Backbone of each chain as nested JSON, in Angstrom:
{
  "chains": [
    {"id": "A", "residues": [
      {"number": 1, "name": "UNK", "atoms": {"N": [-19.954, -48.948, -7.517], "CA": [-18.897, -48.469, -6.613], "C": [-19.305, -48.692, -5.161]}},
      {"number": 2, "name": "UNK", "atoms": {"N": [-18.324, -49.047, -4.381], "CA": [-18.555, -49.231, -2.964], "C": [-19.157, -47.956, -2.355]}},
      {"number": 3, "name": "UNK", "atoms": {"N": [-20.215, -48.129, -1.55], "CA": [-20.921, -46.979, -0.972], "C": [-19.989, -46.116, -0.11]}},
      {"number": 4, "name": "UNK", "atoms": {"N": [-19.125, -46.8, 0.659], "CA": [-18.211, -46.039, 1.541], "C": [-17.271, -45.151, 0.732]}},
      {"number": 5, "name": "UNK", "atoms": {"N": [-16.765, -45.694, -0.375], "CA": [-15.853, -44.916, -1.223], "C": [-16.563, -43.7, -1.793]}},
      {"number": 6, "name": "UNK", "atoms": {"N": [-17.82, -43.9, -2.157], "CA": [-18.603, -42.805, -2.723], "C": [-18.774, -41.684, -1.689]}},
      {"number": 7, "name": "UNK", "atoms": {"N": [-19.064, -42.072, -0.437], "CA": [-19.242, -41.083, 0.636], "C": [-17.938, -40.319, 0.874]}},
      {"number": 8, "name": "UNK", "atoms": {"N": [-16.812, -41.054, 0.903], "CA": [-15.505, -40.412, 1.111], "C": [-15.228, -39.415, -0.012]}},
      {"number": 9, "name": "UNK", "atoms": {"N": [-15.506, -39.814, -1.252], "CA": [-15.28, -38.922, -2.401], "C": [-16.134, -37.663, -2.301]}},
      {"number": 10, "name": "UNK", "atoms": {"N": [-17.4, -37.844, -1.886], "CA": [-18.288, -36.692, -1.751], "C": [-17.789, -35.745, -0.677]}},
      {"number": 11, "name": "UNK", "atoms": {"N": [-17.363, -36.289, 0.467], "CA": [-16.857, -35.459, 1.564], "C": [-15.592, -34.716, 1.144]}},
      {"number": 12, "name": "UNK", "atoms": {"N": [-14.726, -35.428, 0.41], "CA": [-13.487, -34.819, -0.067], "C": [-13.794, -33.667, -1.024]}},
      {"number": 13, "name": "UNK", "atoms": {"N": [-14.729, -33.91, -1.912], "CA": [-15.13, -32.877, -2.871], "C": [-15.709, -31.671, -2.177]}},
      {"number": 14, "name": "UNK", "atoms": {"N": [-16.532, -31.914, -1.139], "CA": [-17.147, -30.819, -0.386], "C": [-16.066, -29.998, 0.315]}},
      {"number": 15, "name": "UNK", "atoms": {"N": [-15.109, -30.697, 0.903], "CA": [-14.021, -30.006, 1.61], "C": [-13.204, -29.133, 0.681]}},
      {"number": 16, "name": "UNK", "atoms": {"N": [-12.864, -29.687, -0.481], "CA": [-12.071, -28.935, -1.464], "C": [-12.842, -27.733, -1.986]}},
      {"number": 17, "name": "UNK", "atoms": {"N": [-14.156, -27.91, -2.186], "CA": [-14.977, -26.802, -2.66], "C": [-14.975, -25.672, -1.643]}},
      {"number": 18, "name": "UNK", "atoms": {"N": [-15.111, -26.021, -0.352], "CA": [-15.12, -25.0, 0.699], "C": [-13.792, -24.256, 0.719]}},
      {"number": 19, "name": "UNK", "atoms": {"N": [-12.691, -25.014, 0.573], "CA": [-11.372, -24.394, 0.615], "C": [-11.181, -23.424, -0.535]}},
      {"number": 20, "name": "UNK", "atoms": {"N": [-11.671, -23.829, -1.728], "CA": [-11.436, -22.983, -2.89], "C": [-12.39, -21.796, -2.919]}},
      {"number": 21, "name": "UNK", "atoms": {"N": [-13.484, -21.877, -2.161], "CA": [-14.472, -20.805, -2.22], "C": [-14.102, -19.612, -1.364]}},
      {"number": 22, "name": "UNK", "atoms": {"N": [-13.583, -19.869, -0.18], "CA": [-13.377, -18.751, 0.738], "C": [-12.063, -18.911, 1.469]}},
      {"number": 23, "name": "UNK", "atoms": {"N": [-11.294, -17.877, 1.438], "CA": [-10.065, -17.883, 2.225], "C": [-9.337, -16.546, 2.091]}},
      {"number": 24, "name": "UNK", "atoms": {"N": [-8.413, -16.331, 3.021], "CA": [-7.541, -15.168, 2.912], "C": [-6.438, -15.54, 1.935]}},
      {"number": 25, "name": "UNK", "atoms": {"N": [-6.253, -14.711, 0.915], "CA": [-5.297, -15.062, -0.14], "C": [-3.939, -14.391, 0.04]}},
      {"number": 26, "name": "UNK", "atoms": {"N": [-3.971, -13.212, 0.645], "CA": [-2.716, -12.464, 0.749], "C": [-2.844, -11.434, 1.864]}},
      {"number": 27, "name": "UNK", "atoms": {"N": [-1.765, -11.21, 2.578], "CA": [-1.758, -10.181, 3.619], "C": [-0.521, -9.309, 3.421]}},
      {"number": 28, "name": "UNK", "atoms": {"N": [-0.718, -8.016, 3.522], "CA": [0.412, -7.087, 3.419], "C": [0.389, -6.163, 4.626]}},
      {"number": 29, "name": "UNK", "atoms": {"N": [1.526, -6.005, 5.259], "CA": [1.608, -5.106, 6.398], "C": [2.654, -4.033, 6.121]}},
      {"number": 30, "name": "UNK", "atoms": {"N": [2.372, -2.829, 6.577], "CA": [3.389, -1.778, 6.556], "C": [3.826, -1.605, 8.009]}},
      {"number": 31, "name": "UNK", "atoms": {"N": [5.098, -1.756, 8.244], "CA": [5.584, -1.737, 9.63], "C": [6.554, -0.588, 9.852]}},
      {"number": 32, "name": "UNK", "atoms": {"N": [6.698, -0.249, 11.124], "CA": [7.612, 0.84, 11.511], "C": [8.574, 0.328, 12.574]}},
      {"number": 33, "name": "UNK", "atoms": {"N": [9.767, 0.847, 12.546], "CA": [10.741, 0.471, 13.575], "C": [11.505, -0.777, 13.257]}},
      {"number": 34, "name": "UNK", "atoms": {"N": [11.488, -1.17, 11.982], "CA": [12.205, -2.381, 11.574], "C": [13.628, -2.001, 11.198]}},
      {"number": 35, "name": "UNK", "atoms": {"N": [14.594, -2.746, 11.705], "CA": [15.996, -2.446, 11.368], "C": [16.625, -3.598, 10.609]}}
    ]},
    {"id": "B", "residues": [
      {"number": 1, "name": "UNK", "atoms": {"N": [11.881, -10.91, 12.928], "CA": [10.442, -10.814, 12.714], "C": [9.98, -11.821, 11.66]}},
      {"number": 2, "name": "UNK", "atoms": {"N": [10.782, -11.965, 10.597], "CA": [10.418, -12.894, 9.524], "C": [10.236, -14.325, 10.066]}},
      {"number": 3, "name": "UNK", "atoms": {"N": [11.193, -14.73, 10.909], "CA": [11.102, -16.08, 11.478], "C": [9.915, -16.19, 12.416]}},
      {"number": 4, "name": "UNK", "atoms": {"N": [9.687, -15.133, 13.188], "CA": [8.591, -15.115, 14.148], "C": [7.248, -15.273, 13.427]}},
      {"number": 5, "name": "UNK", "atoms": {"N": [7.077, -14.52, 12.343], "CA": [5.83, -14.596, 11.574], "C": [5.716, -15.932, 10.839]}},
      {"number": 6, "name": "UNK", "atoms": {"N": [6.844, -16.406, 10.341], "CA": [6.843, -17.665, 9.604], "C": [6.415, -18.857, 10.441]}},
      {"number": 7, "name": "UNK", "atoms": {"N": [6.556, -18.722, 11.756], "CA": [6.161, -19.824, 12.654], "C": [4.674, -19.807, 12.995]}},
      {"number": 8, "name": "UNK", "atoms": {"N": [3.982, -18.724, 12.603], "CA": [2.563, -18.636, 12.953], "C": [1.746, -19.625, 12.121]}},
      {"number": 9, "name": "UNK", "atoms": {"N": [0.642, -20.054, 12.704], "CA": [-0.226, -21.022, 12.056], "C": [-0.774, -20.472, 10.735]}},
      {"number": 10, "name": "UNK", "atoms": {"N": [-0.714, -21.302, 9.717], "CA": [-1.312, -20.938, 8.428], "C": [-0.451, -20.078, 7.53]}},
      {"number": 11, "name": "UNK", "atoms": {"N": [0.781, -19.776, 7.961], "CA": [1.65, -18.919, 7.151], "C": [2.532, -19.778, 6.249]}},
      {"number": 12, "name": "UNK", "atoms": {"N": [2.498, -19.487, 4.949], "CA": [3.353, -20.239, 4.028], "C": [4.68, -19.526, 3.806]}},
      {"number": 13, "name": "UNK", "atoms": {"N": [4.604, -18.262, 3.365], "CA": [5.84, -17.514, 3.152], "C": [5.726, -16.092, 3.705]}},
      {"number": 14, "name": "UNK", "atoms": {"N": [6.87, -15.551, 4.085], "CA": [6.94, -14.161, 4.561], "C": [8.066, -13.47, 3.789]}},
      {"number": 15, "name": "UNK", "atoms": {"N": [7.724, -12.374, 3.141], "CA": [8.735, -11.576, 2.431], "C": [8.817, -10.209, 3.103]}},
      {"number": 16, "name": "UNK", "atoms": {"N": [10.021, -9.819, 3.496], "CA": [10.191, -8.54, 4.178], "C": [11.023, -7.607, 3.304]}},
      {"number": 17, "name": "UNK", "atoms": {"N": [10.505, -6.389, 3.106], "CA": [11.264, -5.381, 2.375], "C": [11.694, -4.308, 3.373]}},
      {"number": 18, "name": "UNK", "atoms": {"N": [12.979, -4.244, 3.612], "CA": [13.498, -3.272, 4.575], "C": [13.404, -1.846, 4.041]}},
      {"number": 19, "name": "UNK", "atoms": {"N": [13.471, -1.711, 2.709], "CA": [13.486, -0.372, 2.105], "C": [12.185, 0.383, 2.365]}},
      {"number": 20, "name": "UNK", "atoms": {"N": [11.056, -0.265, 2.051], "CA": [9.788, 0.448, 2.242], "C": [9.001, -0.04, 3.464]}},
      {"number": 21, "name": "UNK", "atoms": {"N": [9.602, -0.92, 4.247], "CA": [8.947, -1.384, 5.471], "C": [7.707, -2.213, 5.233]}},
      {"number": 22, "name": "UNK", "atoms": {"N": [7.702, -2.97, 4.149], "CA": [6.516, -3.785, 3.838], "C": [6.781, -5.261, 4.086]}},
      {"number": 23, "name": "UNK", "atoms": {"N": [5.767, -5.926, 4.584], "CA": [5.848, -7.359, 4.846], "C": [4.729, -8.039, 4.072]}},
      {"number": 24, "name": "UNK", "atoms": {"N": [5.101, -8.932, 3.181], "CA": [4.119, -9.666, 2.37], "C": [3.995, -11.075, 2.935]}},
      {"number": 25, "name": "UNK", "atoms": {"N": [2.768, -11.466, 3.227], "CA": [2.549, -12.796, 3.806], "C": [1.626, -13.59, 2.889]}},
      {"number": 26, "name": "UNK", "atoms": {"N": [2.091, -14.761, 2.5], "CA": [1.257, -15.662, 1.704], "C": [0.752, -16.772, 2.618]}},
      {"number": 27, "name": "UNK", "atoms": {"N": [-0.562, -16.894, 2.756], "CA": [-1.097, -17.937, 3.638], "C": [-1.047, -19.324, 2.99]}},
      {"number": 28, "name": "UNK", "atoms": {"N": [-1.044, -20.335, 3.827], "CA": [-1.218, -21.696, 3.32], "C": [-2.668, -21.848, 2.905]}},
      {"number": 29, "name": "UNK", "atoms": {"N": [-2.931, -22.908, 2.154], "CA": [-4.309, -23.084, 1.677], "C": [-5.208, -23.737, 2.706]}},
      {"number": 30, "name": "UNK", "atoms": {"N": [-4.677, -23.981, 3.914], "CA": [-5.517, -24.623, 4.924], "C": [-6.482, -23.646, 5.6]}},
      {"number": 31, "name": "UNK", "atoms": {"N": [-6.324, -22.344, 5.281], "CA": [-7.254, -21.346, 5.802], "C": [-7.146, -21.088, 7.288]}},
      {"number": 32, "name": "UNK", "atoms": {"N": [-6.02, -21.479, 7.904], "CA": [-5.92, -21.323, 9.361], "C": [-5.213, -20.037, 9.779]}},
      {"number": 33, "name": "UNK", "atoms": {"N": [-4.886, -19.193, 8.814], "CA": [-4.154, -17.969, 9.155], "C": [-5.063, -17.014, 9.934]}},
      {"number": 34, "name": "UNK", "atoms": {"N": [-4.493, -16.367, 10.939], "CA": [-5.27, -15.477, 11.789], "C": [-4.598, -14.089, 11.798]}},
      {"number": 35, "name": "UNK", "atoms": {"N": [-5.204, -13.088, 11.145], "CA": [-4.583, -11.762, 11.073], "C": [-4.291, -11.166, 12.447]}},
      {"number": 36, "name": "UNK", "atoms": {"N": [-5.168, -11.388, 13.414], "CA": [-4.944, -10.829, 14.76], "C": [-3.679, -11.438, 15.369]}},
      {"number": 37, "name": "UNK", "atoms": {"N": [-3.517, -12.723, 15.158], "CA": [-2.327, -13.411, 15.665], "C": [-1.065, -12.856, 15.01]}},
      {"number": 38, "name": "UNK", "atoms": {"N": [-1.174, -12.521, 13.714], "CA": [-0.025, -11.943, 13.005], "C": [0.326, -10.566, 13.557]}},
      {"number": 39, "name": "UNK", "atoms": {"N": [-0.697, -9.77, 13.855], "CA": [-0.445, -8.445, 14.444], "C": [0.255, -8.597, 15.792]}},
      {"number": 40, "name": "UNK", "atoms": {"N": [-0.244, -9.522, 16.604], "CA": [0.36, -9.75, 17.926], "C": [1.804, -10.226, 17.778]}},
      {"number": 41, "name": "UNK", "atoms": {"N": [2.02, -11.14, 16.849], "CA": [3.368, -11.692, 16.657], "C": [4.33, -10.609, 16.186]}},
      {"number": 42, "name": "UNK", "atoms": {"N": [3.83, -9.692, 15.347], "CA": [4.684, -8.605, 14.859], "C": [5.076, -7.691, 16.019]}},
      {"number": 43, "name": "UNK", "atoms": {"N": [4.089, -7.339, 16.856], "CA": [4.397, -6.495, 18.013], "C": [5.347, -7.208, 18.973]}},
      {"number": 44, "name": "UNK", "atoms": {"N": [5.147, -8.515, 19.117], "CA": [6.018, -9.276, 20.02], "C": [7.467, -9.273, 19.543]}},
      {"number": 45, "name": "UNK", "atoms": {"N": [7.643, -9.112, 18.224], "CA": [9.015, -9.104, 17.707], "C": [9.62, -7.691, 17.755]}},
      {"number": 46, "name": "UNK", "atoms": {"N": [8.895, -6.756, 18.373], "CA": [9.437, -5.423, 18.605], "C": [9.229, -4.433, 17.48]}},
      {"number": 47, "name": "UNK", "atoms": {"N": [8.315, -4.752, 16.574], "CA": [8.052, -3.882, 15.433], "C": [6.61, -3.383, 15.524]}},
      {"number": 48, "name": "UNK", "atoms": {"N": [6.409, -2.133, 15.113], "CA": [5.08, -1.539, 15.189], "C": [4.384, -1.64, 13.826]}},
      {"number": 49, "name": "UNK", "atoms": {"N": [3.13, -2.076, 13.825], "CA": [2.395, -2.212, 12.568], "C": [1.644, -0.912, 12.284]}},
      {"number": 50, "name": "UNK", "atoms": {"N": [1.866, -0.34, 11.107], "CA": [1.166, 0.892, 10.725], "C": [-0.14, 0.566, 10.012]}},
      {"number": 51, "name": "UNK", "atoms": {"N": [-0.099, -0.442, 9.153], "CA": [-1.296, -0.826, 8.39], "C": [-1.262, -2.313, 8.095]}},
      {"number": 52, "name": "UNK", "atoms": {"N": [-2.445, -2.877, 7.987], "CA": [-2.53, -4.264, 7.505], "C": [-3.635, -4.337, 6.453]}},
      {"number": 53, "name": "UNK", "atoms": {"N": [-3.251, -4.724, 5.249], "CA": [-4.214, -4.909, 4.16], "C": [-4.289, -6.394, 3.828]}},
      {"number": 54, "name": "UNK", "atoms": {"N": [-5.436, -6.81, 3.345], "CA": [-5.52, -8.208, 2.918], "C": [-6.387, -8.353, 1.684]}},
      {"number": 55, "name": "UNK", "atoms": {"N": [-6.131, -9.435, 0.983], "CA": [-6.982, -9.835, -0.132], "C": [-7.638, -11.143, 0.275]}},
      {"number": 56, "name": "UNK", "atoms": {"N": [-8.966, -11.173, 0.178], "CA": [-9.665, -12.37, 0.648], "C": [-10.859, -12.683, -0.24]}},
      {"number": 57, "name": "UNK", "atoms": {"N": [-11.149, -13.984, -0.301], "CA": [-12.347, -14.467, -0.999], "C": [-13.339, -14.917, 0.046]}},
      {"number": 58, "name": "UNK", "atoms": {"N": [-14.57, -14.576, -0.148], "CA": [-15.555, -15.027, 0.823], "C": [-16.956, -14.618, 0.431]}},
      {"number": 59, "name": "UNK", "atoms": {"N": [-17.875, -14.933, 1.325], "CA": [-19.281, -14.597, 1.078], "C": [-19.693, -13.428, 1.958]}},
      {"number": 60, "name": "UNK", "atoms": {"N": [-20.572, -12.627, 1.424], "CA": [-21.09, -11.49, 2.196], "C": [-22.256, -11.993, 3.044]}},
      {"number": 61, "name": "UNK", "atoms": {"N": [-22.169, -11.734, 4.328], "CA": [-23.242, -12.15, 5.241], "C": [-23.625, -10.951, 6.105]}},
      {"number": 62, "name": "UNK", "atoms": {"N": [-24.745, -11.106, 6.802], "CA": [-25.127, -10.078, 7.771], "C": [-25.019, -10.683, 9.164]}},
      {"number": 63, "name": "UNK", "atoms": {"N": [-24.405, -9.929, 10.089], "CA": [-24.274, -10.472, 11.442], "C": [-25.579, -10.248, 12.212]}},
      {"number": 64, "name": "UNK", "atoms": {"N": [-25.559, -10.631, 13.494], "CA": [-26.791, -10.575, 14.284], "C": [-27.342, -9.153, 14.408]}},
      {"number": 65, "name": "UNK", "atoms": {"N": [-26.468, -8.153, 14.241], "CA": [-26.935, -6.763, 14.34], "C": [-27.338, -6.192, 12.985]}},
      {"number": 66, "name": "UNK", "atoms": {"N": [-27.236, -7.023, 11.955], "CA": [-27.617, -6.555, 10.624], "C": [-26.494, -5.868, 9.876]}},
      {"number": 67, "name": "UNK", "atoms": {"N": [-25.277, -5.899, 10.445], "CA": [-24.135, -5.291, 9.769], "C": [-23.515, -6.277, 8.779]}},
      {"number": 68, "name": "UNK", "atoms": {"N": [-22.956, -5.731, 7.707], "CA": [-22.34, -6.594, 6.692], "C": [-21.019, -7.162, 7.204]}},
      {"number": 69, "name": "UNK", "atoms": {"N": [-20.723, -8.396, 6.786], "CA": [-19.452, -9.026, 7.149], "C": [-18.991, -9.895, 5.997]}},
      {"number": 70, "name": "UNK", "atoms": {"N": [-17.681, -10.074, 5.909], "CA": [-17.123, -10.981, 4.906], "C": [-16.745, -12.275, 5.609]}},
      {"number": 71, "name": "UNK", "atoms": {"N": [-17.393, -13.361, 5.201], "CA": [-17.106, -14.654, 5.817], "C": [-16.02, -15.354, 5.008]}},
      {"number": 72, "name": "UNK", "atoms": {"N": [-14.837, -15.481, 5.608], "CA": [-13.712, -16.062, 4.878], "C": [-13.532, -17.546, 5.15]}},
      {"number": 73, "name": "UNK", "atoms": {"N": [-14.113, -18.044, 6.193], "CA": [-14.205, -19.486, 6.4], "C": [-15.378, -19.736, 7.342]}},
      {"number": 74, "name": "UNK", "atoms": {"N": [-15.779, -20.997, 7.502], "CA": [-17.006, -21.248, 8.272], "C": [-16.984, -20.684, 9.689]}},
      {"number": 75, "name": "UNK", "atoms": {"N": [-15.794, -20.473, 10.241], "CA": [-15.737, -20.013, 11.632], "C": [-15.246, -18.572, 11.767]}},
      {"number": 76, "name": "UNK", "atoms": {"N": [-14.892, -17.919, 10.655], "CA": [-14.323, -16.582, 10.786], "C": [-14.939, -15.606, 9.787]}},
      {"number": 77, "name": "UNK", "atoms": {"N": [-15.332, -14.461, 10.303], "CA": [-15.817, -13.408, 9.417], "C": [-15.32, -12.064, 9.94]}},
      {"number": 78, "name": "UNK", "atoms": {"N": [-15.213, -11.112, 9.04], "CA": [-14.766, -9.765, 9.405], "C": [-15.898, -8.788, 9.129]}},
      {"number": 79, "name": "UNK", "atoms": {"N": [-16.247, -8.005, 10.15], "CA": [-17.263, -6.969, 9.965], "C": [-16.738, -5.957, 8.956]}},
      {"number": 80, "name": "UNK", "atoms": {"N": [-17.622, -5.493, 8.077], "CA": [-17.225, -4.551, 7.03], "C": [-17.597, -3.133, 7.454]}},
      {"number": 81, "name": "UNK", "atoms": {"N": [-16.644, -2.206, 7.296], "CA": [-16.899, -0.798, 7.609], "C": [-17.892, -0.256, 6.574]}},
      {"number": 82, "name": "UNK", "atoms": {"N": [-19.029, 0.295, 7.04], "CA": [-20.009, 0.797, 6.069], "C": [-19.493, 2.027, 5.326]}},
      {"number": 83, "name": "UNK", "atoms": {"N": [-19.477, 1.959, 4.01], "CA": [-19.12, 3.106, 3.171], "C": [-19.713, 2.875, 1.785]}},
      {"number": 84, "name": "UNK", "atoms": {"N": [-19.295, 3.702, 0.842], "CA": [-19.887, 3.609, -0.495], "C": [-19.606, 2.256, -1.158]}},
      {"number": 85, "name": "UNK", "atoms": {"N": [-18.381, 1.76, -0.997], "CA": [-18.028, 0.48, -1.621], "C": [-18.8, -0.68, -0.991]}},
      {"number": 86, "name": "UNK", "atoms": {"N": [-18.955, -0.618, 0.321], "CA": [-19.656, -1.72, 0.99], "C": [-21.135, -1.73, 0.63]}},
      {"number": 87, "name": "UNK", "atoms": {"N": [-21.678, -0.552, 0.307], "CA": [-23.095, -0.497, -0.09], "C": [-23.357, -1.346, -1.337]}},
      {"number": 88, "name": "UNK", "atoms": {"N": [-22.359, -1.374, -2.217], "CA": [-22.491, -2.16, -3.431], "C": [-22.506, -3.659, -3.176]}},
      {"number": 89, "name": "UNK", "atoms": {"N": [-22.099, -4.053, -1.97], "CA": [-22.064, -5.479, -1.639], "C": [-23.312, -5.917, -0.866]}},
      {"number": 90, "name": "UNK", "atoms": {"N": [-24.102, -4.946, -0.459], "CA": [-25.249, -5.248, 0.399], "C": [-26.227, -6.232, -0.263]}},
      {"number": 91, "name": "UNK", "atoms": {"N": [-26.4, -6.076, -1.572], "CA": [-27.34, -6.936, -2.288], "C": [-26.881, -8.39, -2.301]}},
      {"number": 92, "name": "UNK", "atoms": {"N": [-25.595, -8.627, -2.041], "CA": [-25.051, -9.998, -2.085], "C": [-25.158, -10.709, -0.745]}},
      {"number": 93, "name": "UNK", "atoms": {"N": [-25.602, -9.985, 0.281], "CA": [-25.67, -10.576, 1.619], "C": [-26.582, -11.804, 1.628]}},
      {"number": 94, "name": "UNK", "atoms": {"N": [-26.036, -12.895, 2.119], "CA": [-26.819, -14.125, 2.232], "C": [-26.893, -14.925, 0.946]}},
      {"number": 95, "name": "UNK", "atoms": {"N": [-26.298, -14.405, -0.141], "CA": [-26.338, -15.144, -1.404], "C": [-25.139, -16.094, -1.489]}},
      {"number": 96, "name": "UNK", "atoms": {"N": [-25.116, -16.89, -2.542], "CA": [-24.008, -17.841, -2.727], "C": [-22.838, -17.198, -3.501]}},
      {"number": 97, "name": "UNK", "atoms": {"N": [-22.974, -15.92, -3.838], "CA": [-21.923, -15.237, -4.6], "C": [-20.647, -15.124, -3.763]}},
      {"number": 98, "name": "UNK", "atoms": {"N": [-19.536, -15.501, -4.384], "CA": [-18.246, -15.394, -3.707], "C": [-17.532, -14.162, -4.26]}},
      {"number": 99, "name": "UNK", "atoms": {"N": [-17.118, -13.299, -3.368], "CA": [-16.442, -12.078, -3.81], "C": [-14.97, -12.115, -3.409]}},
      {"number": 100, "name": "UNK", "atoms": {"N": [-14.148, -11.495, -4.23], "CA": [-12.74, -11.307, -3.879], "C": [-12.537, -9.82, -3.651]}},
      {"number": 101, "name": "UNK", "atoms": {"N": [-12.114, -9.474, -2.457], "CA": [-11.943, -8.053, -2.131], "C": [-10.552, -7.795, -1.575]}},
      {"number": 102, "name": "UNK", "atoms": {"N": [-10.104, -6.556, -1.753], "CA": [-8.897, -6.096, -1.089], "C": [-9.355, -5.064, -0.084]}},
      {"number": 103, "name": "UNK", "atoms": {"N": [-8.887, -5.202, 1.128], "CA": [-9.363, -4.283, 2.154], "C": [-8.332, -4.034, 3.228]}},
      {"number": 104, "name": "UNK", "atoms": {"N": [-8.621, -3.003, 4.008], "CA": [-7.715, -2.666, 5.111], "C": [-8.331, -3.157, 6.415]}},
      {"number": 105, "name": "UNK", "atoms": {"N": [-7.57, -3.982, 7.116], "CA": [-8.08, -4.585, 8.345], "C": [-7.601, -3.832, 9.585]}},
      {"number": 106, "name": "UNK", "atoms": {"N": [-6.502, -3.126, 9.428], "CA": [-5.96, -2.413, 10.586], "C": [-5.175, -1.196, 10.123]}},
      {"number": 107, "name": "UNK", "atoms": {"N": [-5.37, -0.089, 10.821], "CA": [-4.547, 1.094, 10.58], "C": [-4.233, 1.717, 11.936]}},
      {"number": 108, "name": "UNK", "atoms": {"N": [-2.965, 1.983, 12.147], "CA": [-2.524, 2.535, 13.425], "C": [-3.111, 3.929, 13.625]}},
      {"number": 109, "name": "UNK", "atoms": {"N": [-3.648, 4.157, 14.807], "CA": [-4.157, 5.491, 15.091], "C": [-3.004, 6.328, 15.621]}},
      {"number": 110, "name": "UNK", "atoms": {"N": [-2.977, 7.579, 15.205], "CA": [-1.836, 8.434, 15.553], "C": [-1.696, 8.573, 17.067]}},
      {"number": 111, "name": "UNK", "atoms": {"N": [-0.464, 8.527, 17.498], "CA": [-0.184, 8.711, 18.92], "C": [-0.093, 7.417, 19.697]}},
      {"number": 112, "name": "UNK", "atoms": {"N": [-0.742, 6.361, 19.179], "CA": [-0.708, 5.094, 19.915], "C": [0.477, 4.265, 19.462]}},
      {"number": 113, "name": "UNK", "atoms": {"N": [1.242, 3.784, 20.431], "CA": [2.396, 2.962, 20.075], "C": [1.972, 1.523, 19.826]}},
      {"number": 114, "name": "UNK", "atoms": {"N": [1.065, 1.039, 20.665], "CA": [0.657, -0.349, 20.53], "C": [-0.807, -0.435, 20.106]}},
      {"number": 115, "name": "UNK", "atoms": {"N": [-1.099, -1.388, 19.26], "CA": [-2.455, -1.54, 18.752], "C": [-3.381, -2.072, 19.826]}},
      {"number": 116, "name": "UNK", "atoms": {"N": [-4.632, -1.612, 19.77], "CA": [-5.645, -2.165, 20.65], "C": [-6.282, -3.346, 19.917]}},
      {"number": 117, "name": "UNK", "atoms": {"N": [-5.878, -4.542, 20.29], "CA": [-6.358, -5.723, 19.583], "C": [-7.485, -6.417, 20.325]}},
      {"number": 118, "name": "UNK", "atoms": {"N": [-7.981, -5.761, 21.374], "CA": [-9.07, -6.381, 22.134], "C": [-10.389, -6.255, 21.361]}},
      {"number": 119, "name": "UNK", "atoms": {"N": [-10.529, -5.152, 20.603], "CA": [-11.746, -4.981, 19.81], "C": [-11.602, -5.749, 18.498]}},
      {"number": 120, "name": "UNK", "atoms": {"N": [-12.721, -6.298, 17.986], "CA": [-12.629, -7.032, 16.721], "C": [-12.209, -6.11, 15.58]}},
      {"number": 121, "name": "UNK", "atoms": {"N": [-11.395, -6.638, 14.682], "CA": [-10.93, -5.839, 13.551], "C": [-12.05, -5.693, 12.531]}},
      {"number": 122, "name": "UNK", "atoms": {"N": [-12.134, -4.508, 11.945], "CA": [-13.143, -4.278, 10.91], "C": [-12.463, -4.094, 9.569]}},
      {"number": 123, "name": "UNK", "atoms": {"N": [-13.1, -4.597, 8.547], "CA": [-12.518, -4.563, 7.208], "C": [-13.072, -3.382, 6.422]}},
      {"number": 124, "name": "UNK", "atoms": {"N": [-12.175, -2.489, 6.028], "CA": [-12.595, -1.397, 5.149], "C": [-12.29, -1.808, 3.725]}},
      {"number": 125, "name": "UNK", "atoms": {"N": [-13.324, -1.952, 2.927], "CA": [-13.137, -2.411, 1.554], "C": [-12.438, -1.328, 0.736]}},
      {"number": 126, "name": "UNK", "atoms": {"N": [-11.343, -1.71, 0.086], "CA": [-10.623, -0.775, -0.781], "C": [-10.941, -1.033, -2.253]}},
      {"number": 127, "name": "UNK", "atoms": {"N": [-11.231, -2.303, -2.556], "CA": [-11.458, -2.674, -3.955], "C": [-12.214, -4.005, -4.007]}},
      {"number": 128, "name": "UNK", "atoms": {"N": [-13.226, -4.051, -4.843], "CA": [-13.905, -5.323, -5.096], "C": [-13.326, -5.865, -6.395]}},
      {"number": 129, "name": "UNK", "atoms": {"N": [-12.581, -6.964, -6.291], "CA": [-11.847, -7.446, -7.464], "C": [-12.67, -8.388, -8.325]}},
      {"number": 130, "name": "UNK", "atoms": {"N": [-13.509, -9.196, -7.675], "CA": [-14.229, -10.211, -8.435], "C": [-15.526, -10.594, -7.736]}},
      {"number": 131, "name": "UNK", "atoms": {"N": [-16.552, -10.88, -8.523], "CA": [-17.794, -11.447, -7.968], "C": [-18.1, -12.696, -8.773]}},
      {"number": 132, "name": "UNK", "atoms": {"N": [-18.238, -13.844, -8.099], "CA": [-18.46, -15.105, -8.828], "C": [-19.729, -15.788, -8.353]}}
    ]}
  ]
}
């Protein structure tokens, strides 16, 4: 396999792993004064 | 308010319940959502926030002062309010374990109309849902 393609695949995999590992999944707010 | 929040960075969907005054926000998977920005945007739309809870996945780290924090992305972490639940997470500090927690990031203090958003928000852990 082309070395450049391999590097791109590795970087893509690393990025996806980071995204799936940590993030805010849901936010709920209780608000007042809403009409 | 729904449109105002929907325009914020990292927001995928906003569901508003007029009956119980609850706003459910689903973030996009790009991780760019900023709770402080959401609080500001809500106040800007003329509505007062009583509480903000969130569910987040992240790693437990210790900040420069030795306090526990939940790191939700490489550039953002929330200091954790020390209590009994947070003590159970202390052993995970600095490890590769990813935890999913539900916590309270903001609660309106009685008497104040507008939130003080100048101080960093602290996360009070309400429930540890998963450790991986």
